[in-house]
Kinemage of the C-alpha trace (Angstrom):
@kinemage 1
@onewidth
@group {chain A} dominant
@subgroup {mainchain}
@vectorlist {calphas} color= white
{ca unk a 1} P 139.447 88.575 117.011
{ca unk a 2} L 139.721 84.775 116.851
{ca unk a 3} L 137.341 82.004 115.779
{ca unk a 4} L 136.335 79.623 118.559
{ca unk a 5} L 137.484 76.034 118.172
{ca unk a 6} L 135.457 72.926 118.962
{ca unk a 7} L 136.639 72.548 122.552
{ca unk a 8} L 136.063 76.273 123.218
{ca unk a 9} L 132.520 76.046 121.834
{ca unk a 10} L 131.825 73.025 124.048
{ca unk a 11} L 133.088 74.915 127.120
{ca unk a 12} L 130.588 77.702 126.440
{ca unk a 13} L 127.769 75.223 125.723
{ca unk a 14} L 128.388 73.554 129.080
{ca unk a 15} L 127.872 76.963 130.718
{ca unk a 16} L 124.597 77.474 128.833
{ca unk a 17} L 126.010 80.036 126.406
{ca unk a 18} L 126.347 80.414 122.607
{ca unk a 19} L 123.456 78.037 121.791
{ca unk a 20} L 120.386 77.027 123.793
{ca unk a 21} L 118.912 73.536 123.193
{ca unk a 22} L 122.087 72.327 121.419
{ca unk a 23} L 122.009 68.994 119.600
{ca unk a 24} L 123.729 66.040 121.213
{ca unk a 25} L 125.035 62.740 119.905
{ca unk a 26} L 123.728 59.373 121.088
{ca unk a 27} L 126.508 59.238 123.698
{ca unk a 28} L 125.366 62.580 125.154
{ca unk a 29} L 128.269 64.636 123.766
{ca unk a 30} L 127.536 67.966 122.082
{ca unk a 31} L 127.316 67.663 118.303
{ca unk a 32} L 129.867 70.339 117.369
{ca unk a 33} L 131.958 70.805 114.231
{ca unk a 34} L 135.732 71.551 114.417
{ca unk a 35} L 135.181 75.342 114.425
{ca unk a 36} L 131.417 75.860 114.147
{ca unk a 37} L 127.980 74.660 115.179
{ca unk a 38} L 125.297 73.474 112.739
{ca unk a 39} L 121.903 74.984 113.562
{ca unk a 40} L 118.904 72.741 112.885
{ca unk a 41} L 115.500 73.418 111.336
{ca unk a 42} L 112.828 74.044 113.963
{ca unk a 43} L 110.023 75.608 111.914
{ca unk a 44} L 109.274 75.776 108.193
{ca unk a 45} L 106.876 78.466 106.946
{ca unk a 46} L 105.717 78.917 103.360
{ca unk a 47} L 102.747 80.065 101.290
{ca unk a 48} L 100.102 77.850 99.726
{ca unk a 49} L 97.033 78.805 97.720
{ca unk a 50} L 93.742 78.014 99.442
{ca unk a 51} L 91.687 76.037 96.912
{ca unk a 52} L 88.446 77.503 98.326
{ca unk a 53} L 89.339 81.198 98.614
{ca unk a 54} L 92.049 81.257 95.943
{ca unk a 55} L 94.251 83.320 98.272
{ca unk a 56} L 97.801 82.525 99.382
{ca unk a 57} L 97.996 81.614 103.064
{ca unk a 58} L 101.000 80.827 105.305
{ca unk a 59} L 101.524 77.176 106.271
{ca unk a 60} L 103.792 76.090 109.145
{ca unk a 61} L 105.390 72.840 110.269
{ca unk a 62} L 107.153 72.489 113.619
{ca unk a 63} L 109.878 70.267 115.040
{ca unk a 64} L 108.555 67.680 117.510
{ca unk a 65} L 110.951 67.218 120.427
{ca unk a 66} L 109.348 63.885 121.325
{ca unk a 67} L 110.272 62.241 118.019
{ca unk a 68} L 113.676 61.051 116.758
{ca unk a 69} L 115.094 62.762 113.693
{ca unk a 70} L 114.135 59.975 111.285
{ca unk a 71} L 110.449 60.303 112.292
{ca unk a 72} L 110.221 64.092 112.000
{ca unk a 73} L 107.986 65.622 109.321
{ca unk a 74} L 109.485 66.504 105.970
{ca unk a 75} L 108.856 69.586 103.852
{ca unk a 76} L 109.274 69.799 100.080
{ca unk a 77} L 110.544 72.995 98.489
{ca unk a 78} L 109.132 73.186 94.972
{ca unk a 79} L 111.000 74.779 92.022
{ca unk a 80} L 110.965 78.543 92.492
{ca unk a 81} L 109.262 78.303 95.882
{ca unk a 82} L 110.251 80.581 98.771
{ca unk a 83} L 110.372 79.132 102.291
{ca unk a 84} L 111.349 80.553 105.691
{ca unk a 85} L 113.169 78.457 108.296
{ca unk a 86} L 113.451 79.244 112.018
{ca unk a 87} L 116.115 77.406 113.976
{ca unk a 88} L 115.200 74.927 116.687
{ca unk a 89} L 118.026 76.398 118.750
{ca unk a 90} L 118.323 79.918 120.099
{ca unk a 91} L 121.623 81.753 119.820
{ca unk a 92} L 122.768 83.223 123.154
{ca unk a 93} L 125.957 85.234 122.742
{ca unk a 94} L 128.028 86.759 125.548
{ca unk a 95} L 129.020 90.416 125.179
{ca unk a 96} L 132.505 89.478 123.989
{ca unk a 97} L 131.471 87.057 121.216
{ca unk a 98} L 129.788 87.642 117.856
{ca unk a 99} L 128.637 85.126 115.266
{ca unk a 100} L 128.314 84.705 111.509
{ca unk a 101} L 125.674 82.472 109.930
{ca unk a 102} L 126.510 80.641 106.697
{ca unk a 103} L 124.458 78.431 104.418
{ca unk a 104} L 125.695 74.852 104.226
{ca unk a 105} L 127.855 74.141 101.176
{ca unk a 106} L 125.440 71.508 99.885
{ca unk a 107} L 122.856 74.219 99.124
{ca unk a 108} L 124.910 75.835 96.376
{ca unk a 109} L 125.669 72.437 94.837
{ca unk a 110} L 121.974 71.555 94.809
{ca unk a 111} L 120.714 74.866 93.412
{ca unk a 112} L 119.182 76.170 96.647
{ca unk a 113} L 119.637 79.891 97.320
{ca unk a 114} L 119.905 80.563 101.068
{ca unk a 115} L 119.465 84.139 102.299
{ca unk a 116} L 121.058 84.026 105.742
{ca unk a 117} L 121.064 86.362 108.711
{ca unk a 118} L 124.789 86.952 108.268
{ca unk a 119} L 126.337 88.796 111.200
{ca unk a 120} L 124.974 88.206 114.719
{ca unk a 121} L 125.828 90.884 117.288
{ca unk a 122} L 127.331 90.165 120.729
{ca unk a 123} L 124.922 89.985 123.659
{ca unk a 124} L 121.898 88.837 121.669
{ca unk a 125} L 119.590 85.914 122.417
{ca unk a 126} L 117.192 84.814 119.680
{ca unk a 127} L 116.439 82.113 117.100
{ca unk a 128} L 117.915 82.560 113.624
{ca unk a 129} L 115.754 82.929 110.508
{ca unk a 130} L 116.838 82.017 107.002
{ca unk a 131} L 115.023 82.178 103.657
{ca unk a 132} L 115.379 79.399 101.072
{ca unk a 133} L 114.580 79.661 97.349
{ca unk a 134} L 114.666 76.635 95.051
{ca unk a 135} L 116.403 77.711 91.836
{ca unk a 136} L 116.467 74.268 90.250
{ca unk a 137} L 113.867 72.453 88.154
{ca unk a 138} L 113.142 69.644 90.644
{ca unk a 139} L 111.833 69.689 94.244
{ca unk a 140} L 114.109 69.541 97.287
{ca unk a 141} L 112.979 67.821 100.505
{ca unk a 142} L 114.072 68.904 103.991
{ca unk a 143} L 113.446 67.240 107.339
{ca unk a 144} L 112.621 69.099 110.537
{ca unk a 145} L 115.472 68.837 113.021
{ca unk a 146} L 118.186 68.288 110.420
{ca unk a 147} L 121.237 70.614 110.374
{ca unk a 148} L 120.459 73.325 107.870
{ca unk a 149} L 123.021 76.112 108.346
{ca unk a 150} L 126.231 76.861 110.212
{ca unk a 151} L 127.232 79.508 112.726
{ca unk a 152} L 130.848 80.464 113.407
{ca unk a 153} L 131.702 82.213 116.686
{ca unk a 154} L 134.396 84.872 117.007
{ca unk a 155} L 135.796 86.377 120.179
{ca unk a 156} L 136.263 90.141 120.226
{ca unk a 157} L 139.805 91.370 120.753
{ca unk a 158} L 138.670 93.830 123.423
{ca unk a 159} L 135.336 94.634 124.984
{ca unk a 160} L 134.418 97.525 127.228
{ca unk a 161} L 131.466 96.024 129.052
{ca unk a 162} L 130.293 99.432 130.286
{ca unk a 163} L 129.943 100.837 126.757
{ca unk a 164} L 128.479 97.750 125.043
{ca unk a 165} L 124.685 97.750 125.019
{ca unk a 166} L 123.131 94.305 124.878
{ca unk a 167} L 120.193 93.663 122.554
{ca unk a 168} L 116.780 92.842 123.924
{ca unk a 169} L 116.076 89.120 123.832
{ca unk a 170} L 113.805 87.996 121.000
{ca unk a 171} L 111.703 85.012 122.010
{ca unk a 172} L 110.785 82.109 119.761
{ca unk a 173} L 107.153 83.295 119.784
{ca unk a 174} L 108.098 86.826 118.744
{ca unk a 175} L 110.395 85.484 116.033
{ca unk a 176} L 107.577 83.323 114.675
{ca unk a 177} L 105.167 86.288 114.619
{ca unk a 178} L 107.692 88.474 112.796
{ca unk a 179} L 108.436 85.714 110.315
{ca unk a 180} L 104.724 85.290 109.573
{ca unk a 181} L 104.591 88.992 108.695
{ca unk a 182} L 107.556 88.529 106.368
{ca unk a 183} L 105.941 85.478 104.772
{ca unk a 184} L 102.744 87.425 104.061
{ca unk a 185} L 104.762 90.152 102.341
{ca unk a 186} L 107.067 87.751 100.493
{ca unk a 187} L 106.655 85.969 97.184
{ca unk a 188} L 105.175 82.494 97.291
{ca unk a 189} L 107.109 81.305 94.252
{ca unk a 190} L 109.945 83.471 92.966
{ca unk a 191} L 109.831 82.067 89.433
{ca unk a 192} L 106.059 82.230 88.966
{ca unk a 193} L 105.399 85.448 90.878
{ca unk a 194} L 108.138 87.309 89.031
{ca unk a 195} L 107.026 86.031 85.624
{ca unk a 196} L 106.438 89.037 83.362
{ca unk a 197} L 103.227 87.485 82.043
{ca unk a 198} L 101.742 87.251 85.544
{ca unk a 199} L 102.793 90.271 87.567
{ca unk a 200} L 104.810 92.794 85.577
{ca unk a 201} L 102.617 92.514 82.436
{ca unk a 202} L 99.250 90.792 82.423
{ca unk a 203} L 98.571 88.296 79.643
{ca unk a 204} L 96.047 90.582 77.922
{ca unk a 205} L 98.466 93.505 78.089
{ca unk a 206} L 101.265 91.326 76.757
{ca unk a 207} L 99.133 90.236 73.776
{ca unk a 208} L 98.195 93.837 73.007
{ca unk a 209} L 101.782 95.084 73.253
{ca unk a 210} L 103.063 92.153 71.198
{ca unk a 211} L 100.447 92.745 68.474
{ca unk a 212} L 101.252 96.463 68.270
{ca unk a 213} L 104.977 95.819 68.145
{ca unk a 214} L 104.534 93.053 65.573
{ca unk a 215} L 102.446 95.180 63.186
{ca unk a 216} L 104.747 98.149 63.730
{ca unk a 217} L 107.729 96.006 62.767
{ca unk a 218} L 105.967 94.448 59.762
{ca unk a 219} L 104.786 97.856 58.533
{ca unk a 220} L 108.324 99.169 58.860
{ca unk a 221} L 109.665 96.356 56.698
{ca unk a 222} L 106.895 96.951 54.119
{ca unk a 223} L 107.960 100.592 53.820
{ca unk a 224} L 111.621 99.602 53.470
{ca unk a 225} L 110.853 96.992 50.791
{ca unk a 226} L 108.609 99.447 48.906
{ca unk a 227} L 111.365 102.064 48.998
{ca unk a 228} L 113.914 99.567 47.679
{ca unk a 229} L 111.558 98.537 44.876
{ca unk a 230} L 111.037 102.204 43.974
{ca unk a 231} L 114.780 102.835 43.900
{ca unk a 232} L 115.363 99.713 41.800
{ca unk a 233} L 112.597 100.748 39.356
{ca unk a 234} L 114.111 104.233 39.051
{ca unk a 235} L 117.533 102.755 38.269
{ca unk a 236} L 116.016 100.524 35.575
{ca unk a 237} L 114.191 103.505 34.055
{ca unk a 238} L 117.430 105.518 33.940
{ca unk a 239} L 119.282 102.621 32.305
{ca unk a 240} L 116.529 102.246 29.674
{ca unk a 241} L 116.634 105.958 28.854
{ca unk a 242} L 120.411 105.821 28.457
{ca unk a 243} L 120.105 102.953 25.948
{ca unk a 244} L 117.584 104.882 23.887
């Protein structure tokens, strides 16, 4: 198994394989890294609370193919917020090539946790979905269409075409529908939603438990202090009797 180099990736792209709708430079050349391709953000989906109903609802923003990158919409990931990203491109792998999706290195430096797809099987055609969580104390802004994660392609050492079953293609529409389901089941804000005073223990329950534990601890110390005073008084009484 060997990783495809830049010129090998370009050869496949020219045949309409590996990546559909690949990015190109101003001179028309494919925008490919030395041994990988950077997938760009096509759709952002996240939860927001409806001020009227008070319920969390999914919000989406989409890449506009008619606009240059600098005029695309931006999306801000708030501290603790969870956001799903669907690639603008679709991965289209031949039966003898698999892929691995990695978060860009800048994410770890900037405190953004990226939950990637990881391994991509040979013979599949679909967009890629990633989940981002902001673990820092300040917001992070992304722009639709910007490179957001990397895929590395590897050629299988041997492939028996007759025994390899290709996956069913997953369309962009189907991917979006599935992602919406995941968004509805996911946390809106990992830091707030996992706060023990909001979900695991309600505020009233926390106050009650804290009060019980506090008085239990105080009462325990009162008993200990009383016992020590009793022991000390007994020792003094014994010493007085010995003097007499």
